[in-house]
C-alpha positions as CSV (number, residue, x, y, z in Angstrom):
1,M,0.0,0.0,0.0
2,T,1.2,3.6,-0.7
3,D,0.4,6.8,1.0
4,W,-2.3,7.6,-1.6
5,L,-3.9,4.2,-2.2
6,E,-6.3,2.7,0.3
7,I,-7.3,-1.0,0.1
8,H,-9.7,-2.7,2.5
9,R,-10.1,-6.4,1.9
10,G,-13.5,-7.9,2.6
11,T,-14.8,-11.4,2.2
12,A,-18.1,-10.7,0.3
13,P,-18.3,-11.0,-3.5
14,L,-18.3,-7.3,-3.9
15,I,-15.7,-4.6,-4.6
16,V,-16.5,-0.9,-4.3
17,S,-14.2,1.3,-6.3
18,F,-13.7,5.0,-5.4
19,P,-11.7,6.6,-8.2
20,H,-12.7,10.2,-7.7
21,T,-13.1,10.9,-4.0
22,G,-9.5,12.1,-3.4
23,A,-8.4,15.7,-3.0
24,D,-4.7,15.3,-2.6
25,I,-2.5,17.0,-5.2
26,P,1.3,16.8,-5.0
27,A,2.9,20.3,-4.5
28,D,4.7,20.3,-7.8
29,I,1.5,19.8,-9.7
30,E,-0.5,22.2,-7.5
31,A,2.0,24.9,-8.3
32,G,0.9,24.9,-11.9
33,L,-2.8,25.0,-11.3
34,A,-5.0,28.1,-11.9
35,S,-6.0,27.7,-8.2
36,P,-6.0,25.0,-5.5
37,W,-9.8,25.1,-5.4
38,I,-10.3,24.7,-9.1
39,G,-8.1,21.7,-9.0
40,R,-10.4,20.0,-6.6
41,K,-13.7,21.4,-7.7
42,D,-14.9,18.3,-9.6
43,A,-14.1,15.7,-6.9
44,D,-16.8,13.2,-6.0
45,W,-17.2,14.9,-2.6
46,W,-17.8,12.7,0.4
47,V,-18.8,9.6,-1.6
48,D,-16.4,7.4,0.4
49,R,-18.0,8.6,3.6
50,L,-21.4,8.1,2.1
51,Y,-20.6,4.4,1.5
52,A,-18.8,3.9,4.9
53,F,-21.3,1.1,5.6
54,A,-19.9,-1.0,2.7
55,R,-17.2,-2.5,4.9
56,D,-19.8,-3.7,7.4
57,L,-21.4,-5.6,4.5
58,G,-18.1,-7.4,3.9
59,A,-17.2,-5.4,0.8
60,T,-13.7,-4.8,-0.4
61,T,-12.9,-1.2,-1.1
62,V,-10.2,0.4,-3.3
63,R,-9.8,4.2,-3.1
64,T,-7.2,6.7,-4.3
65,R,-6.7,9.8,-2.1
66,L,-5.4,11.7,-5.2
67,S,-7.5,14.2,-7.0
68,R,-8.7,13.3,-10.5
69,T,-6.8,16.4,-11.6
70,V,-3.5,14.5,-11.0
71,I,-4.7,11.6,-13.1
72,D,-8.2,10.2,-13.7
73,V,-8.0,6.4,-13.1
74,N,-11.5,6.0,-14.7
75,R,-10.4,7.1,-18.1
76,D,-9.1,5.0,-21.0
77,P,-5.3,5.2,-20.7
78,S,-5.0,5.3,-24.5
79,G,-6.7,8.7,-24.4
80,A,-9.7,7.5,-26.4
81,S,-12.9,9.3,-25.4
82,L,-15.6,7.3,-23.5
83,Y,-18.3,9.5,-25.0
84,P,-17.3,10.4,-28.6
85,G,-18.9,13.7,-29.7
86,Q,-19.7,14.8,-26.2
87,A,-17.8,17.0,-23.7
88,T,-15.7,15.0,-21.3
89,T,-12.3,15.1,-19.5
90,G,-9.2,13.1,-20.2
91,L,-6.6,11.0,-18.5
92,C,-4.9,14.1,-17.1
93,P,-7.6,16.7,-17.3
94,V,-6.7,20.2,-18.4
95,E,-10.1,21.7,-17.8
96,T,-13.0,21.4,-15.3
97,F,-16.4,20.0,-16.2
98,D,-17.5,23.6,-16.8
99,G,-14.6,24.1,-19.3
100,E,-12.5,26.3,-17.1
101,P,-8.7,25.8,-17.5
102,L,-7.2,23.8,-14.6
103,Y,-3.6,25.0,-15.2
104,R,-1.9,28.3,-15.7
105,A,-1.0,28.9,-19.3
106,G,2.0,26.8,-20.2
107,A,1.8,24.6,-17.1
108,E,-0.3,21.9,-18.5
109,P,1.1,18.3,-18.4
110,D,3.0,17.3,-21.5
111,E,3.3,13.7,-22.8
112,A,6.2,12.9,-20.5
113,A,4.4,14.2,-17.5
114,I,1.3,12.2,-18.4
115,A,3.3,9.0,-18.9
116,D,5.0,9.6,-15.5
117,R,1.7,10.1,-13.7
118,R,0.3,7.0,-15.4
119,T,3.3,4.9,-14.1
120,R,3.2,6.4,-10.6
121,Y,-0.6,6.4,-10.0
122,F,-2.8,4.9,-12.7
123,D,-1.0,1.6,-13.1
124,P,-0.8,0.9,-9.3
125,Y,-4.5,1.6,-8.8
126,H,-5.5,-0.8,-11.5
127,A,-3.0,-3.4,-10.3
128,A,-4.7,-3.2,-6.9
129,L,-8.1,-3.4,-8.4
130,G,-7.2,-6.4,-10.6
131,A,-5.6,-8.2,-7.7
132,E,-8.8,-7.9,-5.6
133,I,-10.9,-9.1,-8.5
134,D,-8.6,-12.1,-8.9
135,R,-8.6,-12.8,-5.1
136,L,-12.4,-12.8,-4.9
137,R,-13.0,-14.7,-8.1
138,A,-10.8,-17.5,-6.7
139,I,-13.4,-17.8,-4.0
140,Y,-16.7,-17.1,-5.8
141,P,-18.1,-18.1,-9.2
142,A,-19.2,-14.5,-9.7
143,I,-18.4,-11.1,-8.2
144,V,-19.7,-7.5,-8.5
145,L,-17.4,-4.5,-9.1
146,Y,-19.4,-1.4,-8.1
147,D,-17.9,1.9,-9.2
148,A,-19.0,4.7,-6.9
149,H,-19.3,8.3,-8.2
150,S,-21.1,11.6,-7.8
151,I,-21.4,14.9,-9.8
152,R,-23.1,18.2,-9.3
153,S,-26.7,18.1,-10.2
154,H,-26.4,20.8,-12.9
155,V,-23.4,20.9,-15.3
156,P,-24.8,22.5,-18.4
157,R,-21.7,21.7,-20.5
158,L,-22.2,18.0,-19.9
159,F,-26.0,17.5,-19.8
160,D,-29.2,19.5,-19.9
161,G,-31.3,20.2,-16.8
162,A,-31.0,18.4,-13.5
163,L,-29.4,14.9,-13.4
164,P,-31.5,12.2,-11.7
165,Q,-30.3,11.3,-8.3
166,F,-29.4,7.8,-9.3
167,N,-27.6,7.2,-12.6
168,I,-26.8,3.6,-13.2
169,G,-24.3,2.6,-15.9
170,T,-23.8,-0.8,-17.4
171,N,-22.3,0.1,-20.8
172,D,-25.7,-0.5,-22.4
173,G,-25.9,-3.9,-20.8
174,L,-22.5,-5.2,-21.7
175,S,-20.7,-4.9,-18.4
176,C,-23.0,-7.0,-16.2
177,A,-25.9,-9.4,-16.4
178,P,-29.4,-8.0,-16.7
179,G,-30.3,-9.5,-13.3
180,L,-27.7,-7.3,-11.5
181,A,-28.9,-4.1,-13.2
182,A,-32.5,-5.0,-12.3
183,A,-31.6,-5.6,-8.7
184,V,-29.9,-2.2,-8.3
185,E,-32.7,-0.5,-10.2
186,G,-35.2,-2.2,-7.8
187,A,-33.4,-0.8,-4.8
188,C,-33.4,2.7,-6.3
189,D,-37.0,2.6,-7.6
190,A,-38.3,1.6,-4.1
191,S,-37.2,5.0,-2.9
192,A,-38.5,8.5,-3.5
193,F,-35.4,9.4,-5.6
194,S,-35.3,9.6,-9.4
195,R,-33.3,7.1,-11.4
196,V,-32.1,6.4,-15.0
197,T,-30.0,3.6,-16.4
198,N,-27.5,4.2,-19.2
199,G,-28.5,7.8,-19.6
200,R,-25.8,10.5,-19.8
201,F,-23.5,8.2,-17.9
202,K,-23.1,4.6,-19.1
203,G,-20.1,3.7,-17.0
204,G,-16.5,4.9,-17.2
205,W,-13.4,2.9,-18.2
206,I,-13.4,0.9,-15.0
207,T,-16.9,-0.4,-15.7
208,R,-16.2,-1.0,-19.4
209,H,-12.7,-2.5,-18.9
210,Y,-13.4,-5.0,-16.1
211,G,-17.0,-5.9,-16.8
212,A,-17.0,-9.4,-18.2
213,P,-20.2,-11.2,-17.2
214,G,-19.3,-14.3,-19.1
215,K,-16.2,-14.6,-16.8
216,G,-18.1,-13.9,-13.6
217,I,-17.1,-10.3,-13.3
218,H,-20.2,-8.0,-13.3
219,A,-19.4,-4.3,-13.3
220,I,-21.8,-1.5,-12.7
221,Q,-21.4,2.2,-12.1
222,M,-23.5,4.4,-9.9
223,E,-23.3,8.2,-10.5
224,L,-25.1,10.2,-7.9
225,A,-26.4,13.7,-8.3
226,C,-24.9,15.5,-5.3
227,R,-28.2,17.1,-4.1
228,G,-29.3,13.6,-3.0
229,Y,-26.9,13.5,-0.2
230,M,-25.3,17.0,0.3
231,G,-26.2,20.6,0.0
232,E,-25.6,22.4,-3.3
233,P,-25.3,26.2,-3.6
234,A,-28.2,28.0,-5.2
235,G,-25.9,30.4,-7.1
236,P,-22.5,30.1,-8.6
237,F,-20.1,27.6,-7.1
238,S,-17.1,29.3,-5.4
239,P,-14.3,28.5,-2.9
240,E,-16.6,30.0,-0.3
241,N,-19.5,27.7,-0.8
242,W,-18.1,24.4,-2.4
243,P,-17.9,21.8,-1.2
244,T,-20.6,22.0,1.5
245,P,-19.8,20.0,4.6
246,F,-20.8,16.4,4.8
247,D,-24.1,16.1,6.9
248,P,-24.9,12.6,7.9
249,A,-28.5,13.5,8.6
250,H,-28.9,14.9,5.1
251,A,-27.2,11.9,3.6
252,A,-29.1,9.2,5.6
253,P,-32.1,8.6,3.3
254,L,-30.0,8.2,0.2
255,A,-27.4,6.1,2.1
256,A,-30.2,3.7,3.1
257,V,-31.0,3.2,-0.5
258,L,-27.3,2.6,-1.3
259,R,-27.1,0.0,1.5
260,A,-30.1,-1.8,-0.1
261,A,-28.4,-1.6,-3.5
262,L,-25.1,-3.1,-2.3
263,T,-26.9,-5.8,-0.3
264,A,-28.7,-6.6,-3.6
265,C,-25.3,-6.8,-5.4
266,I,-24.0,-9.3,-2.9
267,A,-27.2,-11.4,-3.1
268,F,-27.0,-11.4,-6.9
269,A,-23.3,-12.6,-6.8
270,K,-24.0,-15.3,-4.4
271,D,-27.1,-16.5,-6.4
272,Q,-24.8,-17.1,-9.4
273,A,-23.3,-20.1,-7.6
């Protein structure tokens, strides 16, 4: 384990991946940013705290403490876009979701810097994730890889209007069996929150790369709209109002649905035996 990579090994047939909850940025990289805040603006704020119960269910968790600005471990390392023709960010982003420059002019990472970050951070994250998949597949005929995310409810550059609270991605049904998607959808639909499957977000590189239902690896992504579990400013986002503090009471109703969803994931995997 490194000082930026957190791995908790559980015994249930479930891995929860947290690729975007980190806010750490090495000093040499932060020195080139437009501002420290803008470099952390698009983090999946508090998602690891929201899923704190996952370990109690026996889940394995893999998390990077690094900001996605350093390197996005949920992007195709080849640089290919996950959403051709649509706005998105790359392996080492140079702009925010809103299109703002992350770096001061001339300080953007070049090809050598990107290759170095991939070696230092991207490859170890995926080596850890792959090792946990192999460990659990040696025990169970089928496992679930659940990729946990969130995003601001309104990001006009990426999507119109307000995002549903639950956004399930299965790469249009290719990354997991229909039964898993139905089980997670059922947990969401039993709540008062809104839900869509394979809408604007169909699953990132983790879901698409590892999902192999025929080999017993069922991958699914959950993208949450932030308003479901934390406060969002009514006006422009700024260093003074974003992120809002984590409020367990505010988050509790949505966290209860997520507990039901992860419980359903474990039950699905065990049923495959």
